[in-house]
C-alpha positions in Angstrom: 0.0 0.0 0.0 1.3 3.5 -0.9 2.0 5.8 2.0 -0.7 8.5 1.9 1.8 11.0 3.6 4.3 10.5 0.8 1.6 10.9 -1.8 0.4 14.1 -0.1 4.0 15.5 -0.1 4.5 14.6 -3.8 1.2 16.3 -4.7 2.4 19.5 -3.0 5.9 19.3 -4.6 4.9 19.2 -8.2 3.4 22.7 -8.3 6.5 24.1 -6.6 8.7 22.5 -9.3 6.4 24.1 -11.8 6.9 27.5 -10.2 10.6 27.2 -10.7 10.4 26.4 -14.4 7.6 29.0 -14.9 9.7 31.7 -13.4 12.7 30.8 -15.5 10.6 31.2 -18.6 8.6 34.2 -17.5 11.6 36.3 -16.5 13.9 34.9 -19.3 16.4 33.8 -16.7 19.8 32.5 -17.6 22.8 31.3 -15.6 24.3 34.8 -16.0 21.1 36.6 -14.9 20.8 34.5 -11.8 24.4 35.1 -10.9 24.2 38.9 -11.5 20.6 39.7 -10.6 19.6 39.2 -6.9 15.9 39.4 -7.9 16.3 36.5 -10.3 18.2 34.5 -7.7 15.5 35.2 -5.0 12.7 34.2 -7.4 14.3 30.7 -7.6 15.4 30.4 -4.0 11.9 30.5 -2.5 10.3 27.6 -4.2 13.5 25.5 -4.0 13.5 26.3 -0.3 9.8 25.4 0.0 10.4 22.0 -1.6 13.2 21.2 0.9 11.2 22.5 3.8 8.2 20.4 2.8 10.3 17.3 2.7 12.4 17.8 5.8 10.5 20.3 7.9 7.1 18.9 7.0 8.1 15.5 8.3 7.7 13.7 5.0 11.3 12.5 4.5 10.8 9.0 6.1 7.5 8.5 4.2 9.2 9.5 0.9 12.1 7.2 1.5 9.7 4.3 2.4 7.8 4.9 -0.9 10.9 5.4 -3.1 14.3 5.3 -1.5 16.4 8.1 -3.2 19.1 10.5 -2.4 17.0 13.1 -4.2 14.8 13.6 -1.2 17.9 14.1 1.1 19.5 16.4 -1.4 16.4 18.6 -1.6 16.3 19.0 2.1 20.1 19.6 2.1 19.6 22.5 -0.4 17.0 23.9 1.9 19.5 23.9 4.7 22.1 25.6 2.5 19.6 28.3 1.6 18.5 28.8 5.2 21.8 28.6 7.0 24.5 29.5 4.6 23.0 32.2 2.4 26.1 34.4 2.4 28.1 31.4 1.1 25.4 30.2 -1.4 26.7 30.2 -5.0 24.1 31.5 -7.5 25.5 29.1 -10.1 24.6 26.1 -7.9 21.1 27.5 -7.5 20.8 27.8 -11.3 22.0 24.2 -11.8 19.6 23.0 -9.2 16.8 24.9 -11.0 17.5 23.6 -14.4 18.7 20.1 -13.6 17.6 18.8 -10.2 14.1 20.4 -10.0 13.0 19.0 -13.4 14.3 15.6 -12.4 12.5 15.8 -9.1 9.3 16.8 -10.9 9.6 13.8 -13.3 10.2 11.4 -10.4 7.1 12.8 -8.6 4.9 12.4 -11.6 6.1 8.8 -12.1 5.4 8.0 -8.5 1.9 9.5 -8.7 1.2 7.4 -11.8 2.2 4.1 -10.1 
């Protein structure tokens, strides 16, 4: 039986992933713009933070690992911690790579798990 807590978390995560890609398109973001424009950086940081907070702070990590063991869940929560506790050391290029690589991969995983 699928864990309803994990499914709830996944259903909440997909729209947050969509927000990241929507903002990249709406504001014509690029690696360079995220590295040079704090507004672009901030537009990506909040939904990425919210994904990690949902997983770790929302208490869903164990349920997600039970449903589908993956480092992706832990990495998302780890990114949240980097945003929350190491902002001055946060590299915009890493945020950009997360937004264009990790977030779409996370979204695809979530959609696959919802289909199963």
